[in-house]
C-alpha positions in Angstrom: -12.8 31.7 27.2 -10.6 31.8 24.1 -8.4 29.0 25.6 -11.5 26.9 26.2 -12.6 27.4 22.6 -9.2 26.4 21.3 -9.2 23.4 23.6 -12.6 22.3 22.3 -11.5 22.8 18.7 -8.3 20.8 19.4 -10.4 18.0 21.0 -12.8 18.0 18.0 -9.9 17.8 15.6 -8.5 14.8 17.5 -11.8 13.0 17.1 -12.0 13.5 13.3 -10.4 10.5 11.7 -9.3 10.1 8.0 -8.9 6.6 6.8 -6.8 6.2 3.7 -6.0 3.0 1.8 -3.6 2.3 -1.0 -2.1 -0.7 -2.8 1.5 -1.5 -4.0 2.7 -4.1 -6.4 -0.3 -4.3 -8.7 1.8 -4.1 -11.8 4.6 -6.5 -10.7 5.1 -9.9 -12.3 6.4 -11.6 -9.1 5.0 -11.9 -5.6 2.0 -10.6 -3.8 0.1 -7.3 -4.1 0.1 -5.4 -0.8 -2.4 -2.9 0.7 -2.3 -0.7 3.8 -5.0 1.2 5.6 -3.9 4.1 7.8 -6.1 6.0 10.3 -5.0 9.6 11.2 -6.4 12.5 13.2 -6.3 16.0 11.6 -3.6 17.0 14.1 -1.3 14.1 13.1 -2.0 14.5 9.4 -0.4 18.0 9.6 2.6 16.7 11.7 3.2 14.0 9.1 2.9 16.6 6.3 5.6 18.6 8.0 7.8 15.5 8.2 7.6 15.2 4.4 5.0 12.5 4.0 3.9 12.4 0.3 3.2 9.9 -2.5 5.7 7.0 -1.9 6.7 7.0 -5.5 8.2 10.5 -5.0 10.3 9.4 -2.1 13.6 7.4 -2.1 13.7 4.0 -0.4 15.8 5.5 2.4 13.3 8.3 3.0 10.4 5.9 3.1 12.1 3.7 5.7 12.8 6.8 7.8 9.1 7.9 7.6 7.6 4.5 8.4 8.1 4.5 12.2 6.8 8.1 12.4 3.6 7.1 10.5 3.1 4.0 12.6 3.6 6.0 15.8 1.3 8.8 14.8 -1.5 6.7 13.2 -4.5 6.0 15.5 -4.6 2.5 13.8 -3.3 0.8 10.7 -3.6 -2.5 8.9 -1.7 -4.4 6.2 -3.0 -7.0 3.9 -1.7 -9.0 0.9 -2.9 -11.3 -1.8 -0.6 -14.0 -3.2 0.6 -14.5 -6.8 -1.5 -17.7 -6.8 -4.6 -15.7 -5.9 -3.8 -13.1 -8.5 -3.6 -15.8 -11.2 -6.8 -17.4 -10.0 -9.0 -14.3 -9.4 -7.4 -11.7 -11.6 -5.5 -8.6 -10.3 -8.5 -6.4 -9.5 -10.2 -9.0 -7.3 -6.9 -9.9 -5.7 -6.1 -6.2 -5.0 -9.6 -5.8 -3.4 -8.9 -8.9 -1.3 -5.6 -7.4 0.0 -7.5 -4.1 0.8 -10.3 -5.9 2.7 -7.6 -7.9 4.6 -5.9 -4.7 5.6 -9.2 -3.1 6.7 -10.1 -6.2 8.8 -7.0 -5.7 10.9 -8.3 -2.3 12.1 -9.7 -2.2 15.6 -12.9 -0.4 14.4 -14.7 -0.4 11.0 -14.1 3.0 9.4 -17.2 5.2 8.8 -15.7 6.3 5.5 -12.7 5.2 3.4 -10.6 7.3 1.1 -9.2 5.1 -1.7 -6.4 5.9 -4.1 -7.4 5.6 -7.7 -10.7 5.5 -9.8 -11.9 2.0 -8.9 -14.4 1.3 -6.2 -13.6 -1.3 -3.5 -16.6 -3.4 -4.5 -16.7 -5.8 -1.4 -16.8 -2.8 1.0 -20.3 -2.0 2.2 -19.4 1.3 3.9 -19.0 4.8 2.5 -16.0 5.3 0.3 -14.5 8.1 -1.9 -12.2 7.4 -4.8 -9.5 9.9 -5.3 -7.4 9.8 -8.5 -3.7 10.6 -7.6 -5.0 10.5 -4.0 -1.5 9.6 -2.7 -0.4 13.2 -3.6 -3.6 14.8 -2.2 -4.3 13.1 1.1 -1.8 12.4 3.9 -3.7 9.3 5.0 -3.4 7.8 1.5 0.2 8.9 1.1 0.9 7.3 4.5 -0.8 4.0 3.4 1.3 4.0 0.2 4.5 4.3 2.2 3.5 1.6 4.7 2.5 -0.8 1.9 5.6 0.0 -0.1 8.1 -0.5 2.7 6.5 -3.7 3.9 6.4 -5.1 0.3 10.0 -4.1 -0.5 11.2 -5.7 2.7 9.5 -8.9 1.7 11.1 -8.8 -1.8 14.5 -8.4 -0.2 13.9 -11.4 2.0 12.6 -13.5 -0.9 15.8 -12.9 -2.8 17.5 -15.5 -0.6 15.0 -18.2 -1.6 14.5 -17.1 -5.2 17.9 -15.9 -6.3 18.8 -15.5 -10.0 16.0 -12.9 -10.7 17.5 -9.8 -9.0 14.3 -9.5 -6.9 16.1 -7.3 -4.3 16.7 -4.8 -7.1 13.6 -4.9 -9.3 11.2 -5.6 -6.4 9.3 -8.1 -8.6 8.5 -5.7 -11.4 9.0 -6.7 -15.0 12.2 -4.9 -15.8 14.1 -5.8 -19.0 16.7 -7.5 -16.8 14.1 -9.5 -14.9 12.4 -10.7 -18.1 15.7 -11.8 -19.6 16.5 -13.7 -16.4 13.1 -15.5 -16.6 14.0 -16.5 -20.2 17.3 -17.8 -18.8 16.2 -19.5 -15.6 12.5 -20.2 -16.2 9.7 -19.1 -13.9 9.2 -20.0 -10.2 6.1 -20.5 -8.1 5.9 -16.8 -7.1 5.8 -15.5 -10.7 2.4 -14.3 -11.8 1.7 -16.7 -14.7 -1.3 -14.7 -15.9 1.0 -11.6 -16.3 3.7 -13.6 -18.0 1.3 -15.1 -20.5 0.5 -11.5 -21.7 4.3 -11.0 -22.2 4.5 -14.3 -24.2 7.1 -15.5 -21.8 5.2 -18.7 -21.0 
């Protein structure tokens, strides 16, 4: 009887899904903003926690790359979306970030009944239930997993873009406005993947 109860509880836990979503690259001055949505069961959340899944910013690049295949294997589903530098300049960063999140959610096999979103801002185009969690990537494993997935995929793209857009140390700064990156823009000018709207604020263009 006890075994049956435990089995029922286990099956119930496997049916409870948590869907976390997070973005990466919002504050960069080069390249797209990325978002990832990750769907996890209660059981797999605890396994990933044991593996050391936490906020991607607290992990080294090497650690994130090691955790990525584990997250993808243990997730019931996941989706990745992005919004380009051109869209960021045209629509503004908030709308472009929302667009990247909606694109990630559209890649899921089923529409989630509820979303858990990192940060205080509502995902305005989403018509389902949603919860906003400030510092959610350090409180919810699904959000932490989404932040790792988005970060690894975006960093990988930055490393590949270095070949086409050399001279800006993109492989190193990952598109963020470091002092070195800004001085290289002054030296080499801007390219098509720089966010003009961000650089205008820095008085670089």
